[in-house]
C-alpha angles and dihedrals in degrees: 000000000000119000115226115206121188112212124216118250106281094014118129128220109253114267105238097173129244097297096063131086117243145163130183133183115206127190115227129213092263091053097256118139114223122191128203132169149145137224143144133265118229091267089058096255113141116245126194132215125213117166121239121243090244088065101044098075097084139019093237092054091046092049093047094053092043092050092053090049093044092050091050094049098035099247105167098203139029112206115210123200112186126175120245117254112278096018 
């Protein structure tokens, strides 16, 4: 199971270095939810995550896609940075 951690406004995802698995969803000014991440395949090769436009329209869709990828590549935590209402 993947943990989902909501960051406070202005709070950054912890920097775990280049050898750690990570995934973050960030809300843009136009209320889109873009996901990026990095992990490793079973053979040790690095693999990146960039969300698809079809999943960026809502937080729910972004999280669903990110959770699938995180489960496939053993990412323990999805960090979520949303903007405060009215910002």
